[in-house]
Backbone bond lengths (Angstrom), bond angles and torsions (degrees), N, CA, C in turn:
res aa  C-N    CA-C-N  psi(-1)  N-CA   C-N-CA  omega(-1)  CA-C   N-CA-C  phi
1 M - - - 1.441 - - 1.491 112.09 -
2 M 1.335 119.28 -27.99 1.438 122.52 179.97 1.487 111.83 -74.00
3 D 1.340 119.20 -10.22 1.451 121.81 179.60 1.504 112.68 -72.96
4 R 1.295 118.37 -27.27 1.462 121.00 176.04 1.508 109.93 -75.02
5 P 1.325 115.95 134.50 1.471 118.62 179.55 1.525 113.98 -71.05
6 A 1.316 119.04 -33.42 1.443 121.52 179.37 1.537 109.67 -69.21
7 A 1.310 116.84 -40.83 1.487 119.74 179.17 1.552 110.23 -66.77
8 R 1.326 117.03 -39.45 1.438 118.84 179.56 1.536 110.97 -66.43
9 I 1.332 117.98 -38.17 1.475 120.10 177.78 1.509 110.40 -64.71
10 I 1.331 117.11 -42.73 1.469 121.36 -177.91 1.525 109.54 -64.45
11 I 1.355 116.38 -42.92 1.490 120.61 179.69 1.531 109.67 -65.19
12 E 1.321 117.77 -40.01 1.486 119.08 -178.57 1.536 108.74 -69.24
13 Q 1.329 117.01 -35.31 1.476 118.25 179.21 1.522 110.40 -69.84
14 V 1.340 118.76 -37.12 1.453 119.93 175.74 1.485 112.76 -64.80
15 R 1.378 117.02 -41.40 1.461 121.64 177.23 1.566 109.15 -61.29
16 F 1.300 115.11 -46.52 1.453 120.87 -178.59 1.535 109.69 -60.33
17 F 1.351 116.93 -46.86 1.459 121.22 179.10 1.514 111.06 -60.89
18 R 1.360 117.72 -41.90 1.447 122.27 179.77 1.528 110.43 -61.45
19 L 1.348 116.99 -44.80 1.457 120.94 178.52 1.532 111.66 -66.02
20 L 1.304 116.41 -36.10 1.485 120.24 176.88 1.536 111.20 -65.27
21 V 1.282 116.19 -43.81 1.514 121.04 177.78 1.510 109.84 -62.45
22 R 1.334 116.37 -43.67 1.468 120.27 -179.89 1.557 110.73 -63.44
23 Y 1.363 115.66 -42.85 1.452 120.05 177.98 1.494 111.03 -61.73
24 I 1.327 120.36 -44.29 1.447 121.40 179.39 1.552 110.13 -65.88
25 Y 1.309 117.37 -39.49 1.490 122.53 179.03 1.530 108.54 -60.16
26 L 1.326 116.20 -46.31 1.478 119.72 -178.22 1.532 111.30 -64.30
27 H 1.331 117.63 -35.36 1.486 120.50 177.70 1.544 109.40 -69.30
28 V 1.305 117.91 -38.36 1.461 118.97 177.31 1.490 110.01 -65.54
29 V 1.301 119.41 -42.75 1.447 122.08 176.84 1.514 111.56 -63.03
30 Y 1.331 116.98 -39.01 1.455 121.62 176.23 1.536 112.63 -59.40
31 I 1.320 115.25 -46.89 1.481 120.32 176.86 1.485 110.48 -63.94
32 Y 1.333 118.74 -42.58 1.467 121.40 179.94 1.536 111.28 -61.24
33 L 1.365 117.80 -40.04 1.428 121.08 177.01 1.512 112.82 -66.57
34 H 1.341 118.02 -37.46 1.448 120.26 174.98 1.519 111.64 -62.83
35 I 1.338 116.97 -42.22 1.455 121.09 176.47 1.515 111.27 -60.22
36 K 1.295 118.24 -45.93 1.471 121.97 178.36 1.532 111.17 -61.77
37 Y 1.338 115.58 -41.05 1.479 120.36 179.44 1.521 111.41 -60.71
38 Y 1.314 115.07 -47.49 1.492 117.87 -177.55 1.533 111.04 -73.00
39 L 1.297 120.06 -30.14 1.452 122.05 173.76 1.515 111.78 -66.56
40 L 1.351 115.22 -39.01 1.492 117.93 176.41 1.541 111.30 -67.75
41 K 1.351 115.98 -35.44 1.470 117.40 177.59 1.555 109.68 -66.03
42 A 1.326 113.93 -42.54 1.492 117.51 179.99 1.527 110.99 -65.34
43 A 1.332 115.66 -39.86 1.514 118.18 178.71 1.529 110.27 -64.18
44 G 1.350 117.11 -40.34 1.445 119.62 177.04 1.503 112.62 -62.62
45 A 1.332 115.94 -43.97 1.472 119.76 177.77 1.530 112.73 -64.34
46 A 1.348 115.90 -37.14 1.449 120.74 176.91 1.534 109.32 -65.24
47 L 1.293 116.79 -41.50 1.486 120.77 -179.87 1.541 112.23 -63.02
48 I 1.344 115.06 -40.20 1.462 121.33 177.28 1.556 108.55 -63.45
49 E 1.329 115.14 -46.73 1.466 117.64 -179.78 1.506 111.92 -65.70
50 A 1.356 117.31 -32.79 1.471 117.85 177.98 1.544 110.47 -67.61
51 V 1.279 116.40 -35.54 1.511 118.24 177.92 1.509 108.97 -67.38
52 K 1.342 116.93 -41.70 1.478 118.95 177.99 1.537 110.90 -63.55
53 M 1.344 117.04 -39.76 1.466 120.78 -178.31 1.539 108.64 -66.87
54 E 1.334 116.74 -38.78 1.471 120.39 -179.85 1.519 110.64 -60.61
55 C 1.321 114.86 -42.05 1.486 118.05 177.08 1.517 111.94 -63.19
56 C 1.319 114.60 -40.02 1.483 118.37 179.64 1.532 110.50 -69.20
57 I 1.314 117.09 -38.98 1.455 120.67 -177.90 1.516 108.97 -67.50
58 K 1.313 119.31 -38.71 1.472 122.03 179.81 1.515 109.61 -60.36
59 S 1.346 118.48 -31.24 1.473 119.72 -176.31 1.536 110.36 -83.19
60 L 1.337 119.09 -7.13 1.496 120.43 176.06 1.490 113.96 -76.58
61 S 1.290 116.30 159.96 1.456 121.35 175.66 1.566 107.98 -75.81
62 K 1.315 116.12 170.32 1.452 119.85 -177.30 1.490 110.70 -65.14
63 E 1.312 120.56 -39.68 1.442 123.94 179.93 1.521 110.71 -65.46
64 D 1.315 115.35 -42.67 1.491 119.47 179.48 1.545 110.14 -64.49
65 R 1.322 116.31 -37.04 1.475 118.96 179.17 1.535 109.91 -65.47
66 V 1.323 117.76 -39.00 1.460 120.35 179.21 1.543 110.83 -67.10
67 I 1.317 116.60 -40.74 1.461 119.53 176.40 1.519 111.50 -65.02
68 F 1.311 116.71 -39.57 1.483 120.91 177.84 1.524 111.12 -62.34
69 A 1.334 115.51 -48.60 1.475 120.95 179.11 1.500 111.35 -60.78
70 T 1.336 117.58 -38.93 1.453 120.47 179.01 1.503 111.23 -65.10
71 C 1.300 116.88 -43.81 1.480 121.14 177.22 1.532 111.13 -59.85
72 I 1.304 118.46 -43.32 1.447 120.13 178.53 1.506 111.70 -67.15
73 A 1.325 119.89 -41.30 1.430 122.37 -179.75 1.516 110.84 -64.82
74 V 1.330 117.91 -42.69 1.448 122.77 179.55 1.516 109.72 -64.22
75 S 1.294 119.47 -41.28 1.508 121.55 178.89 1.506 111.33 -65.29
76 I 1.358 117.00 -36.80 1.466 120.39 178.26 1.506 109.27 -68.21
77 Y 1.306 117.83 -44.00 1.459 120.76 179.74 1.545 110.96 -64.44
78 I 1.305 120.05 -35.81 1.454 123.09 176.75 1.526 109.26 -66.70
79 L 1.313 119.15 -42.47 1.470 121.62 176.79 1.514 111.79 -61.56
80 I 1.339 118.13 -42.31 1.420 121.53 179.50 1.583 109.55 -65.86
81 L 1.311 116.61 -40.54 1.457 121.21 178.28 1.545 111.24 -61.58
82 I 1.323 116.23 -44.11 1.457 122.35 179.51 1.552 108.23 -64.50
83 T 1.292 117.85 -40.03 1.493 119.82 179.48 1.522 109.73 -66.53
84 L 1.313 117.58 -41.58 1.446 119.05 -178.11 1.557 110.92 -69.66
85 I 1.316 118.24 -32.72 1.443 121.84 179.06 1.533 109.46 -69.27
86 R 1.342 118.53 -38.09 1.452 121.57 -178.33 1.540 110.47 -70.93
87 M 1.295 117.69 -24.40 1.471 118.69 179.84 1.473 107.98 -75.25
């Protein structure tokens, strides 16, 4: 079958297309792994900051803790409202 020039060209084109698809797939996986890596780094940094904030919050008075919790709750509600408005 490889003796025919048309069959050889078609087989070479199929092999080339398969390699091209594999190359593109590997690049997509590479980008996906980079995104996961940086998200894990960000989550780790956020966890460290949360622990630092917890220590700072424990040192606040009761009134200051209530004010802090209110500020956080209001900012979360505003973000949710903005998200709902954009939808």
